[in-house]
MARGU-698980 format. One record per residue: residue number from 1; residue in one letter; x, y, z of N, C-alpha, C, CB in turn. Coordinates in Angstrom, 3 decimals. Each point is the difference from the previous one (the first is absolute). Glycine has a CB too. Layout:
MARGU-698980
<NUM,"a",<X,Y,Z>,<X,Y,Z>,<X,Y,Z>,<X,Y,Z>>,
...
This chain:
MARGU-698980
<1,"m",<-116.978,25.831,165.043>,<0.776,-1.205,0.183>,<0.654,0.086,1.374>,<0.406,-0.266,-2.510>>,
<2,"s",<-0.506,-0.813,3.255>,<0.548,-0.008,1.357>,<1.514,-0.148,-0.041>,<-2.139,-0.987,0.875>>,
<3,"n",<2.764,1.332,0.215>,<1.459,-0.114,0.120>,<0.450,-1.451,-0.122>,<0.026,2.036,1.460>>,
<4,"e",<-0.851,-2.969,-0.955>,<0.353,-1.419,-0.078>,<0.070,-0.465,-1.454>,<-1.090,-0.386,2.234>>,
<5,"k",<0.132,0.836,-3.048>,<-0.001,-0.385,-1.414>,<1.202,0.600,-0.720>,<-2.510,-0.152,0.036>>,
<6,"r",<2.819,1.410,0.267>,<1.164,0.654,-0.623>,<1.282,-0.753,0.354>,<-1.175,2.236,0.101>>,
<7,"t",<1.310,-2.599,1.149>,<1.181,-0.725,0.443>,<0.098,-1.339,-0.703>,<-0.123,1.142,2.214>>,
<8,"a",<-1.001,-1.830,-2.348>,<-0.017,-1.304,-0.666>,<0.403,0.124,-1.460>,<-1.788,-0.760,1.567>>,
<9,"i",<1.299,1.784,-2.241>,<0.345,0.210,-1.412>,<1.476,0.315,-0.133>,<-2.322,0.823,-0.480>>,
<10,"l",<2.841,0.048,1.333>,<1.405,0.366,-0.063>,<0.913,-1.181,0.314>,<-0.632,2.318,0.643>>,
<11,"e",<0.173,-3.240,0.211>,<0.810,-1.174,0.315>,<0.121,-0.930,-1.199>,<-0.719,0.177,2.382>>,
<12,"l",<-0.251,-0.136,-3.301>,<0.026,-0.861,-1.180>,<0.909,0.544,-1.100>,<-2.313,-0.720,0.561>>,
<13,"i",<2.685,1.991,-0.457>,<0.796,0.649,-1.048>,<1.483,-0.055,0.369>,<-1.939,1.532,-0.577>>,
<14,"d",<2.748,-1.965,-0.384>,<1.455,0.012,0.177>,<0.458,1.458,-0.083>,<0.272,-2.358,-1.005>>,
<15,"p",<0.344,2.904,2.056>,<0.384,1.420,-0.006>,<0.921,0.366,-1.163>,<-0.238,-0.014,2.468>>,
<16,"e",<1.194,-0.827,-2.781>,<0.930,0.300,-1.100>,<-0.739,0.045,-1.339>,<1.872,-1.098,1.283>>,
<17,"a",<-2.771,0.161,-1.496>,<-0.777,-0.034,-1.248>,<-0.901,1.231,-0.084>,<0.051,-2.533,-0.004>>,
<18,"f",<-0.615,2.927,1.139>,<-0.870,1.175,0.043>,<0.789,1.267,-0.355>,<-1.436,-1.123,1.752>>,
<19,"i",<2.615,1.256,-1.166>,<0.861,1.156,-0.284>,<0.427,-0.004,-1.466>,<0.821,-0.002,2.387>>,
<20,"d",<-0.414,-1.158,-2.896>,<0.400,-0.107,-1.408>,<-1.142,0.389,-0.929>,<1.609,-1.814,0.612>>,
<21,"s",<-2.813,1.407,-0.267>,<-1.166,0.335,-0.818>,<-0.217,1.511,-0.047>,<-1.039,-2.209,0.592>>,
<22,"i",<1.146,2.853,0.552>,<-0.179,1.462,0.057>,<1.105,0.695,-0.786>,<-1.111,-0.195,2.258>>,
<23,"v",<2.345,-0.217,-2.061>,<1.127,0.618,-0.701>,<-0.167,-0.157,-1.512>,<1.507,-0.469,1.975>>,
<24,"n",<-1.886,-0.715,-2.425>,<-0.183,-0.231,-1.439>,<-1.093,0.882,-0.573>,<0.763,-2.346,0.308>>,
<25,"q",<-1.834,2.534,0.443>,<-1.080,0.862,-0.476>,<0.451,1.456,-0.090>,<-1.665,-1.572,1.012>>,
<26,"v",<2.424,2.018,-0.028>,<0.505,1.382,-0.015>,<0.962,0.188,-1.168>,<-0.257,0.160,2.509>>,
<27,"v",<1.170,-1.116,-2.696>,<0.967,0.098,-1.097>,<-0.716,0.006,-1.348>,<1.726,-1.172,1.410>>,
<28,"d",<-2.756,0.334,-1.560>,<-0.762,-0.035,-1.261>,<-0.649,1.354,-0.283>,<-0.434,-2.458,0.335>>,
<29,"k",<-0.040,3.122,0.704>,<-0.619,1.322,-0.179>,<1.040,1.070,-0.320>,<-1.818,-0.674,1.577>>,
<30,"l",<3.025,0.547,-1.010>,<1.040,1.005,-0.208>,<0.805,-0.211,-1.279>,<0.125,0.218,2.452>>,
<31,"r",<-0.105,-1.443,-2.972>,<0.830,-0.323,-1.157>,<-0.187,0.965,-1.179>,<-0.112,-2.366,0.727>>,
<32,"p",<-1.128,2.702,-1.114>,<-0.140,0.946,-1.125>,<0.601,1.369,0.301>,<-2.070,-1.202,-0.660>>,
<33,"l",<1.998,1.617,1.915>,<0.558,1.304,0.365>,<1.518,-0.043,0.016>,<-2.044,0.490,1.351>>,
<34,"i",<2.601,-1.601,-0.909>,<1.453,-0.148,0.059>,<0.582,-0.100,-1.404>,<-0.195,-1.139,2.232>>,
<35,"a",<-0.503,0.457,-3.124>,<0.489,-0.225,-1.361>,<-0.082,1.258,-0.854>,<-0.705,-2.374,0.195>>,
<36,"t",<-0.156,3.313,0.179>,<-0.171,1.220,-0.770>,<1.159,0.945,0.267>,<-2.497,-0.268,0.069>>,
<37,"p",<3.185,0.726,-1.121>,<1.107,0.932,0.230>,<-0.511,1.301,0.605>,<1.261,-1.015,-1.919>>,
<38,"a",<-0.415,1.645,2.686>,<-0.374,1.236,0.685>,<0.207,1.210,-0.901>,<0.601,-1.048,2.190>>,
<39,"t",<-0.799,0.886,-3.467>,<0.150,1.104,-0.926>,<-1.363,0.508,-0.410>,<2.175,-0.928,-0.816>>,
<40,"t",<-2.175,1.991,0.099>,<-1.238,0.571,-0.471>,<-0.668,-0.937,-1.009>,<0.918,2.312,0.389>>,
<41,"p",<-2.230,-2.351,-0.422>,<-0.668,-0.871,-0.962>,<0.124,0.502,-1.434>,<-1.580,-0.641,1.795>>,
<42,"f",<2.007,1.874,-1.966>,<0.113,0.578,-1.335>,<1.416,-0.147,-0.530>,<-1.824,1.622,0.544>>,
<43,"l",<1.975,-2.187,-1.720>,<1.298,-0.011,-0.654>,<0.202,1.331,-0.706>,<-0.086,-2.514,-0.291>>,
<44,"i",<-0.979,2.961,-0.377>,<0.012,1.293,-0.677>,<-1.181,0.790,0.531>,<1.113,-0.945,-2.099>>,
<45,"g",<-0.861,2.174,2.488>,<-1.058,0.821,0.567>,<-0.291,1.222,-0.844>,<0.654,-0.800,2.237>>,
<46,"t",<-1.897,1.220,-2.210>,<-0.393,1.267,-0.609>,<0.490,1.117,0.926>,<-2.059,-1.039,-1.156>>,
<47,"r",<1.837,2.259,0.747>,<0.384,1.112,0.863>,<-0.715,-0.101,1.347>,<0.397,1.449,-2.025>>,
<48,"e",<-1.691,-1.690,1.989>,<-0.787,-0.065,1.233>,<0.441,-1.166,0.889>,<-1.931,1.036,-1.221>>,
<49,"e",<2.144,-2.203,0.626>,<0.440,-1.158,0.789>,<1.374,0.251,0.619>,<-1.333,-1.516,-1.497>>,
<50,"t",<2.236,2.087,0.712>,<1.350,0.279,0.498>,<-0.048,1.037,1.108>,<0.960,-0.554,-2.247>>,
<51,"r",<-1.777,1.566,2.064>,<-0.166,1.040,1.021>,<-0.467,-0.615,1.313>,<-0.537,1.689,-1.786>>,
<52,"k",<-0.409,-2.606,1.706>,<-0.517,-0.648,1.212>,<1.050,-0.888,0.650>,<-2.294,0.064,-0.976>>,
<53,"i",<3.025,-0.816,0.163>,<1.034,-0.885,0.538>,<1.056,0.810,0.747>,<-0.401,-1.631,-1.878>>,
<54,"l",<0.820,2.749,1.287>,<1.037,0.832,0.608>,<-0.546,0.919,1.087>,<1.230,-0.093,-2.150>>,
<55,"r",<-2.545,0.210,2.217>,<-0.669,0.897,0.959>,<0.442,1.444,-0.225>,<-0.136,-1.874,1.686>>,
<56,"w",<0.194,2.247,-2.963>,<0.364,1.347,-0.404>,<-1.223,0.702,-0.570>,<2.373,-0.725,-0.461>>,
<57,"s",<-2.291,2.049,0.384>,<-1.021,0.752,-0.729>,<0.293,-0.161,-1.492>,<-0.311,1.687,1.918>>,
<58,"m",<-0.679,-1.385,-2.734>,<0.201,-0.105,-1.444>,<1.039,1.025,-0.463>,<-2.380,-0.818,-0.291>>,
<59,"s",<2.386,2.003,0.896>,<0.982,1.012,-0.404>,<1.423,-0.434,0.356>,<-1.742,1.781,0.310>>,
<60,"k",<1.911,-2.455,0.818>,<1.322,-0.515,0.383>,<0.436,-1.080,-0.991>,<-0.460,0.511,2.446>>,
<61,"l",<-0.442,-1.412,-2.816>,<0.323,-1.043,-0.967>,<0.395,0.623,-1.332>,<-1.585,-1.580,1.145>>,
<62,"d",<0.810,2.556,-1.603>,<0.302,0.660,-1.268>,<1.340,0.730,0.045>,<-2.450,0.249,-0.403>>,
<63,"a",<2.734,0.413,1.518>,<1.263,0.734,0.131>,<1.189,-0.962,-0.008>,<-1.185,1.803,1.305>>,
<64,"e",<1.077,-2.906,-0.579>,<1.083,-0.980,0.038>,<0.184,-0.674,-1.364>,<-0.462,-0.385,2.443>>,
<65,"t",<-0.634,0.187,-3.142>,<0.073,-0.582,-1.350>,<0.682,0.974,-0.944>,<-2.095,-1.334,0.416>>,
<66,"k",<1.687,2.602,-0.361>,<0.574,1.020,-0.873>,<1.494,0.181,0.272>,<-2.230,1.153,-0.086>>,
<67,"a",<2.610,-1.254,1.353>,<1.414,0.132,0.378>,<0.788,-1.276,-0.300>,<-0.669,1.619,1.790>>,
<68,"k",<-0.026,-2.637,-2.248>,<0.603,-1.301,-0.329>,<0.609,-0.676,1.233>,<0.469,0.852,-2.311>>,
<69,"t",<-1.024,-0.514,3.477>,<0.398,-0.666,1.229>,<-0.517,-1.434,0.003>,<-0.004,2.202,1.227>>,
<70,"i",<-1.165,-2.372,-1.823>,<-0.572,-1.338,-0.134>,<-0.275,-0.264,-1.481>,<-1.034,0.118,2.332>>,
<71,"p",<1.265,-1.353,-2.780>,<-0.200,-0.326,-1.413>,<-1.475,-0.244,-0.317>,<2.300,-0.987,-0.061>>,
<72,"s",<-2.652,1.290,-1.181>,<-1.359,-0.270,-0.463>,<0.038,-0.355,-1.479>,<-0.968,1.575,1.728>>,
<73,"i",<-0.160,-2.049,-2.210>,<-0.135,-0.412,-1.393>,<-1.208,0.727,-0.577>,<1.055,-2.288,0.444>>,
<74,"m",<-0.895,2.830,-1.627>,<-1.149,0.572,-0.710>,<-0.479,-1.029,-1.003>,<0.845,2.384,0.294>>,
<75,"r",<-2.119,-2.723,-0.239>,<-0.561,-0.985,-0.917>,<-1.397,0.457,-0.377>,<1.374,-1.886,1.009>>,
<76,"g",<-1.557,2.196,-2.291>,<-1.320,0.403,-0.473>,<-0.562,1.206,0.726>,<-0.386,-2.342,-0.591>>,
<77,"g",<1.232,3.294,0.914>,<-0.460,1.202,0.692>,<-0.193,-0.187,1.500>,<-1.089,0.648,-2.103>>,
<78,"r",<1.375,-1.828,2.594>,<-0.125,-0.268,1.443>,<1.380,-0.177,0.605>,<-2.252,-1.083,-0.340>>,
<79,"r",<2.426,1.643,1.512>,<1.254,-0.180,0.717>,<-0.181,-1.176,0.947>,<0.598,2.477,-0.174>>,
<80,"l",<0.340,-3.408,0.098>,<-0.024,-1.190,0.844>,<1.306,-0.103,0.763>,<-1.548,-1.170,-1.605>>,
<81,"y",<1.501,0.465,2.700>,<1.175,-0.150,0.854>,<0.221,-1.485,0.292>,<-0.386,2.293,1.033>>,
<82,"v",<1.606,-2.761,-1.246>,<0.372,-1.352,0.432>,<0.353,0.153,1.478>,<0.870,-0.772,-2.342>>,
<83,"i",<-1.728,0.247,3.191>,<0.096,0.266,1.436>,<1.354,-0.414,0.577>,<-2.469,-0.312,0.160>>,
<84,"a",<2.971,-0.851,-0.553>,<1.306,-0.447,0.519>,<1.096,0.988,-0.381>,<-0.748,-2.399,-0.155>>,
<85,"d",<0.694,2.935,-1.075>,<1.003,0.976,-0.442>,<-0.119,1.304,0.780>,<-0.028,-1.029,-2.284>>,
<86,"v",<-1.201,1.433,2.562>,<-0.217,1.230,0.778>,<0.597,-0.162,1.395>,<-2.117,0.501,-1.300>>,
<87,"l",<1.837,-1.626,1.938>,<0.522,-0.231,1.345>,<1.522,-0.096,-0.003>,<-2.124,-1.178,0.593>>,
<88,"d",<2.686,0.508,-1.602>,<1.464,-0.083,-0.113>,<0.611,1.381,-0.166>,<-0.209,-2.277,-1.016>>,
<89,"s",<-0.419,3.111,0.199>,<0.488,1.357,-0.234>,<-0.028,0.823,1.286>,<-0.810,-0.136,-2.370>>,
<90,"l",<-0.256,-0.008,3.125>,<-0.095,0.730,1.262>,<1.049,-0.476,0.991>,<-2.443,0.321,-0.391>>,
<91,"r",<2.659,-1.622,0.447>,<1.039,-0.532,0.896>,<1.380,0.508,-0.398>,<-1.394,-2.045,0.387>>,
<92,"a",<1.654,2.067,-1.700>,<1.307,0.438,-0.494>,<0.258,1.466,0.341>,<-0.165,-1.676,-1.857>>,
<93,"g",<-0.875,2.483,1.884>,<0.161,1.423,0.282>,<-0.037,0.351,1.474>,<-1.016,0.413,-2.174>>,
<94,"t",<0.805,-1.388,3.012>,<-0.166,0.262,1.435>,<1.261,0.562,0.640>,<-1.664,-1.833,0.077>>,
<95,"e",<2.819,1.280,-0.396>,<1.237,0.461,0.639>,<0.264,1.471,-0.318>,<0.929,-2.332,-0.136>>,
<96,"a",<-1.059,2.705,-1.124>,<0.210,1.398,-0.396>,<-1.031,0.908,0.672>,<0.951,-0.761,-2.210>>,
<97,"a",<-2.188,0.301,2.293>,<-1.053,0.791,0.631>,<0.279,0.176,1.493>,<-1.651,-0.840,-1.705>>,
<98,"e",<2.167,-0.197,2.348>,<0.339,0.096,1.422>,<1.115,1.016,0.233>,<-0.695,-2.389,0.310>>,
<99,"i",<1.701,2.385,-1.170>,<1.109,0.951,0.113>,<-0.519,1.422,-0.192>,<1.631,-1.741,-0.846>>,
<100,"e",<-2.485,1.919,-0.151>,<-0.581,1.323,-0.278>,<-0.854,0.476,1.180>,<-0.002,-0.521,-2.473>>,
<101,"a",<-0.788,-0.385,3.047>,<-0.846,0.355,1.140>,<0.843,0.376,1.215>,<-1.781,-1.536,-0.865>>,
<102,"a",<2.863,0.800,1.089>,<0.886,0.308,1.130>,<0.635,1.379,-0.177>,<0.465,-2.458,0.316>>,
<103,"a",<-0.086,2.799,-1.543>,<0.584,1.322,-0.272>,<-1.026,1.103,0.242>,<1.552,-1.030,-1.693>>,
<104,"r",<-2.796,0.804,1.254>,<-1.070,0.985,0.228>,<-0.241,0.196,1.490>,<-1.065,-0.640,-2.182>>,
<105,"q",<1.030,-0.467,2.918>,<-0.239,0.069,1.436>,<1.131,0.742,0.706>,<-1.285,-2.147,-0.122>>,
<106,"a",<2.517,1.880,-0.273>,<1.148,0.690,0.603>,<-0.074,1.502,-0.281>,<1.407,-2.085,-0.260>>,
<107,"a",<-1.807,2.450,-0.957>,<-0.131,1.422,-0.346>,<-1.080,0.666,0.844>,<0.756,-0.499,-2.341>>,
<108,"k",<-1.876,-0.187,2.557>,<-1.081,0.546,0.827>,<0.474,0.209,1.436>,<-1.700,-1.145,-1.460>>,
<109,"q",<2.415,0.162,1.992>,<0.485,0.112,1.375>,<1.011,1.124,0.142>,<-0.392,-2.438,0.310>>,
<110,"a",<1.260,2.590,-1.311>,<0.989,1.081,0.039>,<-0.703,1.355,-0.046>,<1.704,-1.484,-1.132>>,
<111,"k",<-2.746,1.578,0.308>,<-0.758,1.250,-0.111>,<-0.680,0.320,1.338>,<-0.378,-0.417,-2.478>>,
<112,"r",<-0.205,-0.611,3.122>,<-0.650,0.193,1.298>,<0.996,0.458,1.065>,<-1.679,-1.752,-0.618>>,
<113,"k",<2.853,1.112,0.632>,<1.032,0.370,0.982>,<0.457,1.426,-0.232>,<0.747,-2.388,0.156>>,
<114,"a",<-0.590,2.764,-1.406>,<0.418,1.369,-0.321>,<-1.070,0.992,0.438>,<1.349,-0.844,-1.952>>,
<115,"a",<-2.620,0.507,1.734>,<-1.086,0.880,0.407>,<-0.058,0.126,1.533>,<-1.283,-0.650,-2.081>>,
<116,"m",<1.531,-0.445,2.775>,<-0.005,0.032,1.471>,<1.182,0.839,0.502>,<-1.114,-2.290,0.088>>,
<117,"g",<2.231,2.233,-0.789>,<1.179,0.800,0.398>,<-0.244,1.473,-0.177>,<1.470,-1.880,-0.627>>,
<118,"d",<-2.268,2.245,-0.379>,<-0.311,1.412,-0.252>,<-0.861,0.579,1.106>,<0.155,-0.417,-2.450>>,
<119,"r",<-0.945,-0.405,3.104>,<-0.917,0.478,1.047>,<0.715,0.246,1.322>,<-1.840,-1.249,-1.113>>,
<120,"s",<2.994,0.671,1.297>,<0.684,0.132,1.297>,<0.591,1.366,0.176>,<0.497,-2.406,-0.033>>,
C-alpha cells in the first residue's frame, strides 16, 4: 500500500473515535483479568497444592502443620488446608517470627565480634 493511500485512509478516520475504539478493545481484553481476585484459585488445598502455593518442601509443610503453626483439617484420612486460614495464620505469626529472627541475628553478630576479639 502506498503512502498516499495510507494518508487518505487516515484522513477519513476521526482520531478520537479511533483512540476510543482501541481503548475499548484493550479494556475488554483486560476486564476478565481485572475482575479476577488476586488470590489463590484454591479455597481448600491438599497437602501437595498447599505446598506448591507456599513454595515449601513437603517436610516443611508437615513440620509447620505438626507444630500447629498453620491450621489444617483432617477429613476421611486426608489432610486439607483452608488456604485463606493458612495465609492468615502465617501473617499473624510474622511479627513474633521477625522478633525471633532479629534476636538470632544479634546473637550471631555478638558471637562473631567475640571471636574476632579473641584473635587480636
